[in-house]
N, C-alpha and C positions, 0 to 999 in steps of 0.2 A: 209313258204308260198313262193308259184314260182307263177311271175304272167309273163304272156304273152305280150309284149309291140310289137308292129311295130311302133319303132320311125320315125312320120315323120315330127313334127312340136317340137318348143323349147318353153319353156317358158323361160323369164329374168324377175326377181325380187331384186330389191333392201330390202333388211331385216336387221336391228338391228343385229349385229355379236353376242352378247350374247344370244339373242333371236335364232340364227340360231343354235347356239353350244348346245343350251339346250332342242332343238327339237331336231336335231340328233341323242344325245344319247340316247334318247324317241327313233327317230326310230332304232337306235343301238339293244337295248334291245328288242324291239318287230320284230327283224330282217329283219329290213326291209332298203334301201337304200331311201334318199331324194326321189330320180326320180320316186322310185315302193312306196312313200307315199304320194305324191302329185299325182302321177294317181290314188291312193285310193280314196284322196278325191273329184277329179274332176269326178271320176267315180259314186261316193254319189251323187255329184249335178244333174249328169245325169238324174240317178236312182229318185231321190227324187224331183227333177224339181226345185230346189233351196239347201238353205245349210243345211248339213247333222246335222244342231244344231241350238238350239234358239239363237237370237242375241236381248239381252235386255239392256235399259239403265237400272240400279239398282235404286232401290227405294231409296229416304234418308236413310232409316232405314237400307237398306244392304251397300249404303256406306258407313255409320258411322260404319258397322261393319267392313266391308274392311280393313278404313283407324284403326280403334282402333288393330284389329288383327295382319295390317303390323307391324302397332308402340310397340307390345306389350302391349297391355292395355286392361284390363277389361277382361282377359281370364281366366276361369276356367279349373284346370290341373286337370287330372282325374290320378291313379297310373292304371288301367287296364278297362276292359268293364263294369266289376261288379262294380267298383265306379262311373265309366260315367252314368250309370243305375240309381245305388243309387242315386247322386246327380239329374237326371231327376225327380227321385219319384217313376223308372218304377219296 
């Protein structure tokens, strides 16, 4: 992917180092530099006239599920897709 950029402005941001490292690994897998990824984000904000994703506060149930998942509680482990669909009754 090639982005043509005329750099005329600089953005400075302080980001937690671990988050930065993890995000930049994803950018690398996508063949993007951090600058290109930030430019894509800004372009999407411009085109959508808002953030390019939903920002929501999780419900209590969703937050409890996140907490349980992070702690390794109440997980249903499946061997494969067929096992998953079987456990879902599909």
